Biopython code that builds the backbone (N, CA, C, O; Angstrom):
import numpy as np
from Bio.PDB.StructureBuilder import StructureBuilder

atoms = [
    (1, "MET", "N", (114.145, 94.512, 92.393)),
    (1, "MET", "CA", (112.948, 93.758, 91.883)),
    (1, "MET", "C", (112.329, 94.410, 90.750)),
    (1, "MET", "O", (111.332, 95.109, 90.932)),
    (2, "ASN", "N", (112.854, 94.239, 89.525)),
    (2, "ASN", "CA", (112.434, 94.804, 88.305)),
    (2, "ASN", "C", (111.763, 93.778, 87.485)),
    (2, "ASN", "O", (112.084, 93.573, 86.314)),
    (3, "ASN", "N", (110.759, 93.083, 88.149)),
    (3, "ASN", "CA", (109.934, 92.090, 87.426)),
    (3, "ASN", "C", (108.620, 92.751, 86.866)),
    (3, "ASN", "O", (107.806, 93.280, 87.622)),
    (4, "PRO", "N", (108.465, 92.694, 85.567)),
    (4, "PRO", "CA", (107.229, 93.261, 84.949)),
    (4, "PRO", "C", (105.943, 92.647, 85.543)),
    (4, "PRO", "O", (104.898, 93.295, 85.587)),
    (5, "LEU", "N", (106.034, 91.512, 85.951)),
    (5, "LEU", "CA", (104.754, 90.838, 86.469)),
    (5, "LEU", "C", (104.320, 91.343, 87.769)),
    (5, "LEU", "O", (103.189, 91.070, 88.171)),
    (6, "LEU", "N", (105.167, 92.096, 88.498)),
    (6, "LEU", "CA", (104.771, 92.734, 89.773)),
    (6, "LEU", "C", (103.787, 93.863, 89.503)),
    (6, "LEU", "O", (103.016, 94.233, 90.388)),
    (7, "ILE", "N", (103.800, 94.381, 88.369)),
    (7, "ILE", "CA", (102.829, 95.521, 88.066)),
    (7, "ILE", "C", (101.383, 94.930, 88.115)),
    (7, "ILE", "O", (100.454, 95.627, 88.524)),
    (8, "PHE", "N", (101.208, 93.731, 87.726)),
    (8, "PHE", "CA", (99.833, 93.102, 87.724)),
    (8, "PHE", "C", (99.626, 92.382, 88.994)),
    (8, "PHE", "O", (98.601, 91.715, 89.136)),
    (9, "GLY", "N", (100.528, 92.459, 89.946)),
    (9, "GLY", "CA", (100.392, 91.627, 91.220)),
    (9, "GLY", "C", (100.361, 90.113, 91.063)),
    (9, "GLY", "O", (99.771, 89.398, 91.873)),
    (10, "LEU", "N", (101.012, 89.641, 89.999)),
    (10, "LEU", "CA", (101.186, 88.235, 89.708)),
    (10, "LEU", "C", (102.413, 87.592, 90.435)),
    (10, "LEU", "O", (103.545, 88.030, 90.224)),
    (11, "GLY", "N", (102.211, 86.670, 91.194)),
    (11, "GLY", "CA", (103.236, 85.936, 91.858)),
    (11, "GLY", "C", (103.308, 84.479, 91.267)),
    (11, "GLY", "O", (102.537, 84.101, 90.384)),
    (12, "THR", "N", (104.225, 83.741, 91.781)),
    (12, "THR", "CA", (104.393, 82.372, 91.265)),
    (12, "THR", "C", (103.190, 81.541, 91.411)),
    (12, "THR", "O", (102.958, 80.769, 90.481)),
    (13, "PRO", "N", (102.301, 81.561, 92.512)),
    (13, "PRO", "CA", (101.114, 80.776, 92.579)),
    (13, "PRO", "C", (100.100, 81.132, 91.566)),
    (13, "PRO", "O", (99.421, 80.251, 91.039)),
    (14, "GLU", "N", (99.961, 82.409, 91.260)),
    (14, "GLU", "CA", (99.005, 82.882, 90.362)),
    (14, "GLU", "C", (99.397, 82.420, 88.851)),
    (14, "GLU", "O", (98.561, 81.986, 88.058)),
    (15, "ILE", "N", (100.694, 82.561, 88.579)),
    (15, "ILE", "CA", (101.204, 82.124, 87.283)),
    (15, "ILE", "C", (100.944, 80.590, 87.112)),
    (15, "ILE", "O", (100.521, 80.142, 86.047)),
    (16, "ILE", "N", (101.196, 79.843, 88.138)),
    (16, "ILE", "CA", (100.953, 78.402, 88.069)),
    (16, "ILE", "C", (99.456, 78.083, 87.791)),
    (16, "ILE", "O", (99.112, 77.194, 87.013)),
    (17, "VAL", "N", (98.637, 78.830, 88.448)),
    (17, "VAL", "CA", (97.112, 78.591, 88.231)),
    (17, "VAL", "C", (96.732, 78.942, 86.789)),
    (17, "VAL", "O", (95.886, 78.286, 86.181)),
    (18, "ILE", "N", (97.357, 79.964, 86.266)),
    (18, "ILE", "CA", (97.017, 80.373, 84.885)),
    (18, "ILE", "C", (97.469, 79.353, 83.887)),
    (18, "ILE", "O", (96.755, 79.013, 82.944)),
    (19, "VAL", "N", (98.784, 78.822, 84.127)),
    (19, "VAL", "CA", (99.261, 77.809, 83.255)),
    (19, "VAL", "C", (98.466, 76.468, 83.307)),
    (19, "VAL", "O", (98.297, 75.771, 82.306)),
    (20, "VAL", "N", (98.005, 76.166, 84.512)),
    (20, "VAL", "CA", (97.045, 74.995, 84.563)),
    (20, "VAL", "C", (95.718, 75.136, 83.857)),
    (20, "VAL", "O", (95.227, 74.233, 83.180)),
    (21, "VAL", "N", (95.169, 76.303, 84.048)),
    (21, "VAL", "CA", (93.917, 76.633, 83.358)),
    (21, "VAL", "C", (94.041, 76.623, 81.815)),
    (21, "VAL", "O", (93.179, 76.142, 81.079)),
    (22, "ILE", "N", (95.154, 77.178, 81.406)),
    (22, "ILE", "CA", (95.421, 77.098, 79.920)),
    (22, "ILE", "C", (95.544, 75.776, 79.530)),
    (22, "ILE", "O", (94.922, 75.430, 78.526)),
    (23, "LEU", "N", (96.321, 74.849, 80.211)),
    (23, "LEU", "CA", (96.547, 73.489, 79.802)),
    (23, "LEU", "C", (95.163, 72.765, 79.875)),
    (23, "LEU", "O", (94.929, 71.909, 79.021)),
    (24, "LEU", "N", (94.263, 73.035, 80.798)),
    (24, "LEU", "CA", (92.977, 72.402, 80.772)),
    (24, "LEU", "C", (92.058, 72.799, 79.595)),
    (24, "LEU", "O", (91.297, 72.034, 79.002)),
    (25, "LEU", "N", (92.245, 74.117, 79.347)),
    (25, "LEU", "CA", (91.233, 74.572, 78.232)),
    (25, "LEU", "C", (91.734, 74.162, 76.808)),
    (25, "LEU", "O", (90.915, 73.846, 75.945)),
    (26, "PHE", "N", (93.038, 74.168, 76.568)),
    (26, "PHE", "CA", (93.564, 73.892, 75.252)),
    (26, "PHE", "C", (94.148, 72.582, 75.044)),
    (26, "PHE", "O", (94.180, 72.054, 73.932)),
    (27, "GLY", "N", (94.636, 72.019, 76.153)),
    (27, "GLY", "CA", (95.227, 70.638, 75.962)),
    (27, "GLY", "C", (96.739, 70.839, 75.593)),
    (27, "GLY", "O", (97.188, 71.886, 75.127)),
    (28, "GLY", "N", (97.422, 69.780, 75.843)),
    (28, "GLY", "CA", (98.981, 69.837, 75.605)),
    (28, "GLY", "C", (99.321, 69.904, 74.154)),
    (28, "GLY", "O", (100.380, 70.399, 73.768)),
    (29, "ARG", "N", (98.367, 69.375, 73.300)),
    (29, "ARG", "CA", (98.717, 69.340, 71.838)),
    (29, "ARG", "C", (98.487, 70.606, 71.132)),
    (29, "ARG", "O", (99.116, 70.858, 70.105)),
    (30, "LYS", "N", (97.595, 71.441, 71.635)),
    (30, "LYS", "CA", (97.276, 72.760, 71.012)),
    (30, "LYS", "C", (98.165, 73.806, 71.361)),
    (30, "LYS", "O", (98.345, 74.748, 70.590)),
    (31, "ILE", "N", (98.802, 73.711, 72.582)),
    (31, "ILE", "CA", (99.684, 74.821, 72.943)),
    (31, "ILE", "C", (100.794, 75.082, 72.047)),
    (31, "ILE", "O", (101.011, 76.264, 71.783)),
    (32, "PRO", "N", (101.563, 74.163, 71.515)),
    (32, "PRO", "CA", (102.628, 74.527, 70.582)),
    (32, "PRO", "C", (102.045, 75.216, 69.286)),
    (32, "PRO", "O", (102.727, 76.052, 68.695)),
    (33, "GLU", "N", (100.934, 74.909, 68.895)),
    (33, "GLU", "CA", (100.233, 75.504, 67.724)),
    (33, "GLU", "C", (99.914, 76.911, 68.019)),
    (33, "GLU", "O", (100.090, 77.807, 67.194)),
    (34, "LEU", "N", (99.424, 77.107, 69.251)),
    (34, "LEU", "CA", (99.090, 78.496, 69.741)),
    (34, "LEU", "C", (100.370, 79.364, 69.819)),
    (34, "LEU", "O", (100.360, 80.527, 69.416)),
    (35, "MET", "N", (101.427, 78.805, 70.322)),
    (35, "MET", "CA", (102.691, 79.571, 70.593)),
    (35, "MET", "C", (103.293, 79.897, 69.165)),
    (35, "MET", "O", (103.883, 80.961, 68.978)),
    (36, "ARG", "N", (103.139, 79.008, 68.218)),
    (36, "ARG", "CA", (103.641, 79.204, 66.803)),
    (36, "ARG", "C", (102.925, 80.433, 66.239)),
    (36, "ARG", "O", (103.546, 81.362, 65.722)),
    (37, "GLY", "N", (101.651, 80.403, 66.355)),
    (37, "GLY", "CA", (100.754, 81.586, 65.789)),
    (37, "GLY", "C", (101.068, 82.827, 66.509)),
    (37, "GLY", "O", (101.078, 83.901, 65.908)),
    (38, "LEU", "N", (101.339, 82.732, 67.832)),
    (38, "LEU", "CA", (101.683, 84.016, 68.549)),
    (38, "LEU", "C", (103.132, 84.460, 68.114)),
    (38, "LEU", "O", (103.356, 85.662, 67.970)),
    (39, "GLY", "N", (104.003, 83.636, 67.926)),
    (39, "GLY", "CA", (105.322, 84.012, 67.370)),
    (39, "GLY", "C", (105.301, 84.631, 66.007)),
    (39, "GLY", "O", (106.047, 85.570, 65.729)),
    (40, "LYS", "N", (104.412, 84.089, 65.116)),
    (40, "LYS", "CA", (104.180, 84.553, 63.793)),
    (40, "LYS", "C", (103.605, 86.015, 63.838)),
    (40, "LYS", "O", (104.004, 86.902, 63.084)),
    (41, "GLY", "N", (102.661, 86.181, 64.762)),
    (41, "GLY", "CA", (102.053, 87.456, 65.006)),
    (41, "GLY", "C", (103.045, 88.521, 65.435)),
    (41, "GLY", "O", (103.061, 89.626, 64.893)),
    (42, "VAL", "N", (103.808, 88.205, 66.338)),
    (42, "VAL", "CA", (104.944, 89.122, 66.919)),
    (42, "VAL", "C", (105.835, 89.421, 65.821)),
    (42, "VAL", "O", (106.118, 90.595, 65.581)),
    (43, "ARG", "N", (106.369, 88.344, 65.040)),
    (43, "ARG", "CA", (107.332, 88.707, 63.989)),
    (43, "ARG", "C", (106.723, 89.591, 62.993)),
    (43, "ARG", "O", (107.378, 90.535, 62.552)),
    (44, "SER", "N", (105.403, 89.342, 62.561)),
    (44, "SER", "CA", (104.829, 90.276, 61.578)),
    (44, "SER", "C", (104.627, 91.692, 62.170)),
    (44, "SER", "O", (104.745, 92.651, 61.407)),
    (45, "PHE", "N", (104.365, 91.870, 63.332)),
    (45, "PHE", "CA", (104.288, 93.141, 63.983)),
    (45, "PHE", "C", (105.657, 93.852, 63.959)),
    (45, "PHE", "O", (105.760, 95.056, 63.725)),
    (46, "LYS", "N", (106.652, 93.080, 64.202)),
    (46, "LYS", "CA", (107.942, 93.760, 64.256)),
    (46, "LYS", "C", (108.396, 94.100, 62.875)),
    (46, "LYS", "O", (109.116, 95.085, 62.716)),
    (47, "GLU", "N", (108.010, 93.318, 61.807)),
    (47, "GLU", "CA", (108.467, 93.587, 60.485)),
    (47, "GLU", "C", (107.623, 94.914, 59.978)),
    (47, "GLU", "O", (108.171, 95.797, 59.319)),
    (48, "GLY", "N", (106.346, 94.956, 60.324)),
    (48, "GLY", "CA", (105.624, 96.163, 60.119)),
    (48, "GLY", "C", (106.152, 97.456, 60.679)),
    (48, "GLY", "O", (106.190, 98.497, 60.023)),
    (49, "MET", "N", (106.591, 97.330, 62.021)),
    (49, "MET", "CA", (107.269, 98.411, 62.661)),
    (49, "MET", "C", (108.469, 98.835, 62.045)),
    (49, "MET", "O", (108.720, 100.037, 61.958)),
    (50, "ASN", "N", (109.309, 97.885, 61.566)),
    (50, "ASN", "CA", (110.562, 98.192, 60.881)),
    (50, "ASN", "C", (110.237, 98.845, 59.570)),
    (50, "ASN", "O", (110.929, 99.794, 59.201)),
    (51, "GLU", "N", (109.231, 98.410, 58.833)),
    (51, "GLU", "CA", (108.810, 98.993, 57.572)),
    (51, "GLU", "C", (108.439, 100.460, 57.689)),
    (51, "GLU", "O", (108.848, 101.296, 56.882)),
    (52, "VAL", "N", (107.639, 100.751, 58.736)),
    (52, "VAL", "CA", (107.241, 102.033, 58.964)),
    (52, "VAL", "C", (108.270, 103.014, 59.410)),
    (52, "VAL", "O", (108.203, 104.203, 59.098)),
    (53, "GLU", "N", (109.266, 102.488, 60.175)),
    (53, "GLU", "CA", (110.409, 103.261, 60.629)),
    (53, "GLU", "C", (111.319, 103.497, 59.389)),
    (53, "GLU", "O", (111.829, 104.611, 59.260)),
    (54, "SER", "N", (111.543, 102.582, 58.523)),
    (54, "SER", "CA", (112.342, 102.829, 57.307)),
    (54, "SER", "C", (111.665, 103.823, 56.406)),
    (54, "SER", "O", (112.356, 104.637, 55.793)),
    (55, "GLU", "N", (110.352, 103.812, 56.285)),
    (55, "GLU", "CA", (109.522, 104.656, 55.470)),
    (55, "GLU", "C", (109.697, 106.063, 56.043)),
    (55, "GLU", "O", (109.798, 107.002, 55.254)),
    (56, "ILE", "N", (109.740, 106.275, 57.378)),
    (56, "ILE", "CA", (109.790, 107.610, 58.038)),
    (56, "ILE", "C", (111.235, 108.096, 57.754)),
    (56, "ILE", "O", (111.437, 109.277, 57.469)),
    (57, "ASN", "N", (112.216, 107.211, 57.828)),
    (57, "ASN", "CA", (113.629, 107.758, 57.792)),
    (57, "ASN", "C", (114.126, 107.880, 56.372)),
    (57, "ASN", "O", (115.228, 108.381, 56.149)),
    (58, "LYS", "N", (113.318, 107.420, 55.373)),
    (58, "LYS", "CA", (113.680, 107.481, 53.922)),
    (58, "LYS", "C", (113.740, 108.995, 53.558)),
    (58, "LYS", "O", (112.831, 109.757, 53.887)),
    (59, "PRO", "N", (114.895, 109.428, 52.833)),
    (59, "PRO", "CA", (114.882, 110.709, 52.383)),
    (59, "PRO", "C", (113.860, 111.111, 51.412)),
    (59, "PRO", "O", (113.478, 110.296, 50.573)),
    (60, "VAL", "N", (113.363, 112.359, 51.459)),
    (60, "VAL", "CA", (112.341, 112.854, 50.650)),
    (60, "VAL", "C", (112.962, 113.240, 49.271)),
    (60, "VAL", "O", (113.959, 113.955, 49.165)),
    (61, "GLU", "N", (112.292, 112.708, 48.246)),
    (61, "GLU", "CA", (112.735, 113.083, 46.880)),
    (61, "GLU", "C", (112.071, 114.295, 46.344)),
    (61, "GLU", "O", (110.849, 114.383, 46.461)),
    (62, "LYS", "N", (112.720, 115.200, 45.791)),
    (62, "LYS", "CA", (112.091, 116.391, 45.169)),
    (62, "LYS", "C", (111.439, 115.874, 43.901)),
    (62, "LYS", "O", (111.925, 114.937, 43.268)),
    (63, "PRO", "N", (110.294, 116.523, 43.532)),
    (63, "PRO", "CA", (109.734, 116.148, 42.187)),
    (63, "PRO", "C", (110.483, 116.769, 41.158)),
    (63, "PRO", "O", (111.001, 117.874, 41.323)),
    (64, "LYS", "N", (110.579, 116.058, 40.000)),
    (64, "LYS", "CA", (111.294, 116.471, 38.799)),
    (64, "LYS", "C", (110.447, 117.403, 38.087)),
    (64, "LYS", "O", (109.247, 117.146, 37.991)),
    (65, "GLN", "N", (110.950, 118.504, 37.554)),
    (65, "GLN", "CA", (110.217, 119.435, 36.619)),
    (65, "GLN", "C", (110.535, 118.985, 35.180)),
    (65, "GLN", "O", (111.675, 118.710, 34.804)),
    (66, "SER", "N", (109.489, 118.935, 34.444)),
    (66, "SER", "CA", (109.627, 118.626, 32.982)),
    (66, "SER", "C", (110.070, 119.892, 32.214)),
    (66, "SER", "O", (109.921, 121.005, 32.719)),
    (67, "ASP", "N", (110.592, 119.724, 31.044)),
    (67, "ASP", "CA", (111.088, 120.765, 30.266)),
    (67, "ASP", "C", (110.005, 121.723, 29.850)),
    (67, "ASP", "O", (110.304, 122.893, 29.612)),
    (68, "GLY", "N", (108.681, 121.271, 29.742)),
    (68, "GLY", "CA", (107.567, 122.137, 29.352)),
    (68, "GLY", "C", (107.210, 123.071, 30.391)),
    (68, "GLY", "O", (106.643, 124.120, 30.084)),
    (69, "ASP", "N", (107.509, 122.771, 31.701)),
    (69, "ASP", "CA", (107.141, 123.512, 32.862)),
    (69, "ASP", "C", (108.187, 124.644, 33.064)),
    (69, "ASP", "O", (109.234, 124.399, 33.663)),
    (70, "THR", "N", (107.914, 125.882, 32.570)),
    (70, "THR", "CA", (108.746, 127.036, 32.821)),
    (70, "THR", "C", (108.225, 127.974, 33.739)),
    (70, "THR", "O", (107.053, 128.323, 33.594)),
    (71, "GLN", "N", (108.916, 128.450, 34.676)),
    (71, "GLN", "CA", (108.406, 129.320, 35.619)),
    (71, "GLN", "C", (108.832, 130.756, 35.295)),
    (71, "GLN", "O", (109.990, 130.985, 34.946)),
    (72, "LYS", "N", (107.938, 131.706, 35.401)),
    (72, "LYS", "CA", (108.240, 133.133, 35.059)),
    (72, "LYS", "C", (108.228, 133.933, 36.350)),
    (72, "LYS", "O", (108.452, 135.143, 36.329)),
]
sb = StructureBuilder()
sb.init_structure("model")
sb.init_model(0)
sb.init_chain("A")
sb.init_seg("    ")
for serial, (resi, resn, name, xyz) in enumerate(atoms, 1):
    if name == "N":
        sb.init_residue(resn, " ", resi, " ")
    sb.init_atom(name, np.array(xyz, "f"), 0.0, 1.0, " ", f" {name:<3s}", serial, name[0])
structure = sb.get_structure()
């Protein structure tokens, strides 16, 4: 029983009630629009995480010394 919803104590009846309440609040026409927005948000979050990860794994470049900079 490796169901993540068990953490919150949600069973089938509770999930059905939540879905019915969402349908009553938003209506059938708004739900696809809400899911599209949720999908775009998740996609944007994943892109941001990948960008941060690539920035972390990027090799560090050493600063170039100009000819006028001589060290003694």
